[in-house]
Every structure is written in structure tokens, then in C-alpha cells.
N, C-alpha and C positions, 0 to 999 in steps of 0.2 A: 382319891386322896382322901385320907383320914383326918381327923380334926385336930391333931398334932401337926400334922404337915400345914394344914391352912393356917393355923396359928403362926407357926415358923415362917410362912411366906407372908402374912401380914405383918410381923415384927421386922422381918428383912426389909420390906417395902417401906415401912416407916422409918427405920434406921436410914434407909437409902435416900428418901426424901429428906430428912434432918440434914444428913452430912452434905447433901447437895445444896441446901440452903446456907449451912455454914460455910461451906468450901466455896462454892461458885458464887453465892449470892451475897457473901459476905466478907470473907478473908481474901479472896483471890479476883474479886469483880473487876477491879481497876487494872490489876496486873493483866487479865486476859482481854480487858478493852484495849489495853496496850498493844497487844498481840493480834489485833482483828487485821482481817485482811482487807482487800480494797471492795469488798460487796458492802452495800451501805443498806440500813433500814431493815437489817435481817434480824436483830436482837429486840425482844419485846421489852417495854418497860414494865416496872412491878405492877403498874395500873392496867397493862393489856395481857399480862400472863393469863393463860387460859387453864387455871388452878385445876379442873378436874381430869384434865388430860395430863398434867405432870403428875399429879397424885396417881392416876390409873397407870401410867407408865411405870412408875417405881413400884407399885403392887404386883404388877405383872413380872417384872425382875425379882421380886421377892418370891413369888409363887415359881419362877423358873428355878432359883437355886435350890429352894426347898424341896422340888418334886426332884431335881437331880441328885441332892443329897439322900433324901428319905428312900427313893426308889432304886437308885444305881449305884450311889458311891457310898453308902453306909457312913456317911460322915455324922457324928454325934456329938463332937466337942467344940468349944470355942476355936482351939488352936487349928483343928482339922478343917473347920469351916473357914478360917482366916487364910489359911493355906490355899484350901481348894478355891475358894472366892478370889483371892489374889491372882491365882492363877486363869480363873474364868475372865475376871477382869483384865489382866493382861491382853488375853487373845481377844475377848469381844471388843474391848475399847481401841486396841491397836489397830484391829481389823477395820474397823467401822470408821476410824479417825483416818487411816491412810487413804481408805476409799474417799471420804470426805474431803480430804486435802487434795487429792488428784483431781477431783471433778468441781469443785467450788473454789469460789475466792473469799471465802469465810474467816479462814484464819491464816496466819502465816505459819510457817514451820514450827517456830518456837511455841506458837499457842497450841498447836496440834499435839506436839511431845509434852507439853506442861499437863494438857488434857488427859494424856495416856497416863501419866503418873497420879494424877487425881482419880482417875478411875480404877487403877488397882488397889488404891487406899480404900476408896469407896467401897469396891466390890468385896475386899478382904474385909473389913470392918462389919458391914452389914451382913456378910456370909459368916462371919464368926458369930454374931448374935443367932443366926438362923440355926447353925450348928450346935449352939449350945441350948437353945430350946429344943431341937430333935433329941438330945441326949438326956433331958430331964425325964426321971421316973414318975 
């Protein structure tokens, strides 16, 4: 990976982290809590969050998107990144969420479907930033 791809990955990861904080941690927190399944004690409180793992996970997603865009897809615009990221987000999030729904009691179906929609938005916007950075001269 060259330095442009590394920076794109970092920017995408930061965007993903911030969007997750705003969407999951602030705007939709109570809505998701109301759609929880029968499993108890699975969500960490703000004080219990393992921040290094949360940050690292978002950075890894950012690097994945930046690598795919720069090495395989040739995406180098915000709109191209938005479209490509939204598509990847749709497939990754729905795949993971349906597996998670099918094997756990963490969320009701409504929460699973909402998480899929949020995933598409997050992947799309963070990937748009990644594509924009890759297109800079």
C-alpha cells in the first residue's frame, strides 16, 4: 500500500468511527435498545467500552475499503466511493446481520433491519471520503 492508500484508509476509518458514534451512540441509541432481543447483559456501557478495539475495527474497515478502491476498483471520487461503499455495506452488513440474527438473541428482526440500513449509510459516507481522498492529485 502506498501512502495515499494508507491515508485514505485512516480517513475512512475515522469517518466510520465518528458516524458510528453519532448514529449508534447518540441518535439511534434508544431506538436500538427498544429493539433488543431476549439476550441480556450483552451491550457494554460507555464506561465499559473497549475503545482501542472499537477504533482498530473501524480502521481495519477503512483500510479494507481503501485497498479495494485503489487496487481493484479504481474508485477515485466521492460519488464513486459512496456508491461502491454503500453496495459493500449492503452486502457485508446484511450478511453479518442475518447470520447474527439467525444464531443469537441479541436483536429483534426490526433492530436487525435497522442496523442494515445504518450500515449502508455508514459504509457509503465513509467510503465516499475514501474515494475522494484517492482521487486527489
